[in-house]
C-alpha positions in Angstrom: 10.8 -15.3 -95.2 12.9 -15.8 -92.0 11.5 -12.6 -90.6 8.1 -14.2 -90.5 9.0 -17.4 -88.9 8.3 -17.6 -85.3 9.9 -19.8 -82.9 7.3 -21.7 -81.0 8.8 -23.4 -77.9 7.9 -27.1 -77.5 5.7 -28.3 -74.8 8.7 -29.7 -73.1 10.4 -26.3 -73.0 7.2 -24.7 -71.7 7.0 -27.4 -68.9 10.6 -26.8 -68.2 10.3 -23.1 -67.9 7.3 -23.6 -65.5 9.2 -26.0 -63.5 12.2 -23.7 -63.2 10.0 -20.7 -62.2 8.1 -23.0 -59.6 11.4 -24.5 -58.3 12.9 -20.9 -57.9 9.7 -19.7 -56.0 10.1 -22.8 -53.7 13.6 -22.2 -53.1 12.9 -18.6 -51.9 10.1 -19.9 -49.7 12.5 -22.5 -48.2 15.1 -19.8 -47.5 12.4 -17.8 -45.8 11.1 -20.6 -43.8 14.7 -21.4 -42.8 15.4 -17.9 -41.6 12.0 -18.0 -39.7 13.0 -21.1 -38.2 16.4 -19.7 -37.0 14.7 -16.6 -35.6 12.1 -18.8 -33.7 15.0 -20.8 -32.2 16.6 -17.8 -31.1 13.3 -16.6 -29.6 12.8 -20.0 -27.8 16.4 -19.7 -26.4 15.7 -16.2 -25.2 12.4 -17.3 -23.5 14.1 -20.3 -21.9 16.8 -18.0 -20.4 14.1 -15.6 -19.2 12.3 -18.5 -17.6 15.3 -19.8 -16.0 16.0 -16.4 -14.4 12.5 -16.2 -13.3 12.6 -19.5 -11.6 15.8 -18.6 -9.9 14.1 -15.3 -8.8 10.9 -17.1 -7.5 13.3 -19.7 -5.5 15.1 -16.7 -4.1 11.9 -14.9 -3.0 10.6 -18.1 -1.4 13.8 -18.6 0.5 13.6 -15.1 1.7 10.0 -15.5 2.6 10.7 -18.6 4.5 13.5 -16.8 6.2 11.2 -13.8 7.2 8.6 -16.5 8.5 11.2 -17.9 10.8 12.5 -14.6 12.0 8.9 -13.4 12.6 8.4 -16.5 14.7 11.3 -15.9 16.7 10.4 -12.3 17.3 7.0 -13.3 18.4 8.4 -15.8 20.8 10.9 -13.1 22.1 8.2 -10.6 22.5 6.0 -13.0 24.4 9.0 -13.8 26.7 9.7 -9.9 27.3 6.1 -9.0 27.5 6.0 -6.9 24.5 3.1 -8.9 23.0 0.7 -7.7 25.5 -2.5 -5.9 24.5 -3.5 -2.5 25.9 -5.9 -4.0 28.2 -3.3 -6.4 29.6 -1.0 -3.5 30.1 -3.6 -1.4 31.8 -4.3 -4.4 34.3 -0.5 -4.6 35.0 0.0 -1.0 35.5 -3.0 -1.0 37.9 -1.6 -3.9 39.7 1.8 -2.2 40.2 -0.1 0.8 41.4 -2.0 -1.1 43.9 1.3 -2.9 45.2 3.0 0.6 45.3 -0.1 1.9 47.4 0.2 -0.9 49.9 3.9 -0.6 50.3 3.4 3.2 51.0 0.7 2.4 53.6 2.9 -0.2 55.2 5.7 2.3 55.4 3.6 5.1 56.7 2.2 2.5 59.5 5.9 1.6 60.3 6.7 5.2 60.6 3.8 5.9 62.8 4.6 2.9 65.0 8.1 4.0 65.4 
């Protein structure tokens, strides 16, 4: 007769088992979420470091650009003072003027020789 008896769990036992199963699943989810949270924090830290490096690089590039602008301005001033900043037309006019002066000197020199 004992063979035919089935043990039927009580309603409380069924609820308890369901609760334990549900609790176990939630614990696993919590563990996964905590791991994910840790990975996200690491990603944020890495991105902050990269952003910091990029800002430093940007500042360095801006400083270099400012320095180049200053050097360029100084170079342009020097070129104007020396005369290197002239256009080809300005150079041609200056060359023609110098040729004319040289021709005048040569004529004066020849006239002086003729008079002597």
